N, C-alpha and C positions, 0 to 999 in steps of 0.2 A: 504494500500500500504506500502511496506517496503522501507525505505529511508536509504541510506548509512549514511547520516548526514543531519541535518537541522541547519539553522542559523536564528536568529531573530535579527532585528536591529530596534531600536525605536528612532524617532526624533519628533520634534514639528512642526506641520503644514503639510498640504497636498502638497504644493509646494516643501518643503524640502523633503517630502517623495518621490516625483517623482525624485528629484535630487539624493537621496540616492539609489533608485532602479537602476537608470541609471549608477551610479558609481559602484555599486556592479556587475552589468552585464558586464560592460566593464573591470573590474579588473581581472576576472578569469572565468573559465568555470563553472558557477553556473546557476541554473534555478530559476526563480521567480515563487513561488507557489501561494501565496495569500497575501492579505493585510488586516489590521484590523485598524479601526479608534476607538480610545478610547475617552471617555468624556474629554473635555478640549483641544482637538486638537492634542492629541498624535497619531502618525501614526506608525504602526509596519509593516515592510516588512518581509516576511518569504520566505526563499530560501532553495534549496536543492542542493546537490552535494557531492563531496568528502570532507573529513575533511580538507585536505590541501588547496583545492581550496576555500572553505568557509572561512577558517582562513585567507588566503591571501586577499580575497575580503573584509572581515571585517576590517582588519588592514589597507588596502589601503584606504577604505572609511573613517575610523577614521582620517587618516592623510590628506585627500584630501577635504572632504566635508566642505563647508563654514558655516555649522551650527553645533549646539551641538548634539551629539548622547547621549541620555539619558541612554540607556541600549543596550547591545548586548550580544549574547551568541551563541556558536556553540555547538550543541549536537551531539556527535558521536554515531552511532548505537542507534538511539532512539528506545524506546520500541514499541511494537505493539500498545499499547493503545495510546501513543503519536502520532503515525502514524494515528490512527483512528481520534483523535482530529483534526489533521491537515486536513485530508480528509473531515471531517465535516465542518471545517472552509471554505475550498475551495468550498463546496456545499452550503455555505450560512447559515449553522446552527451553529451559535456561541454559546459558552457556556453561 
């Protein structure tokens, strides 16, 4: 699938992950695509949408969320291979 842009936001803990997803979805017109749990309790939420909407949602979440965001990124015009990786994650086939 081709994505206009994708964003990744990483927090610690599943409860904080749910708060982060809720905050991102309320901040701008973005779509929640999938999630990934890392060893040690890190939670990564992956979103799609326009670059401007994703950037606004990430910034809003950074300033609003009551927990630490360990990492975040907005990828404009992701490559086809990046899109395939995301589609595999959504299908449950992690790298």
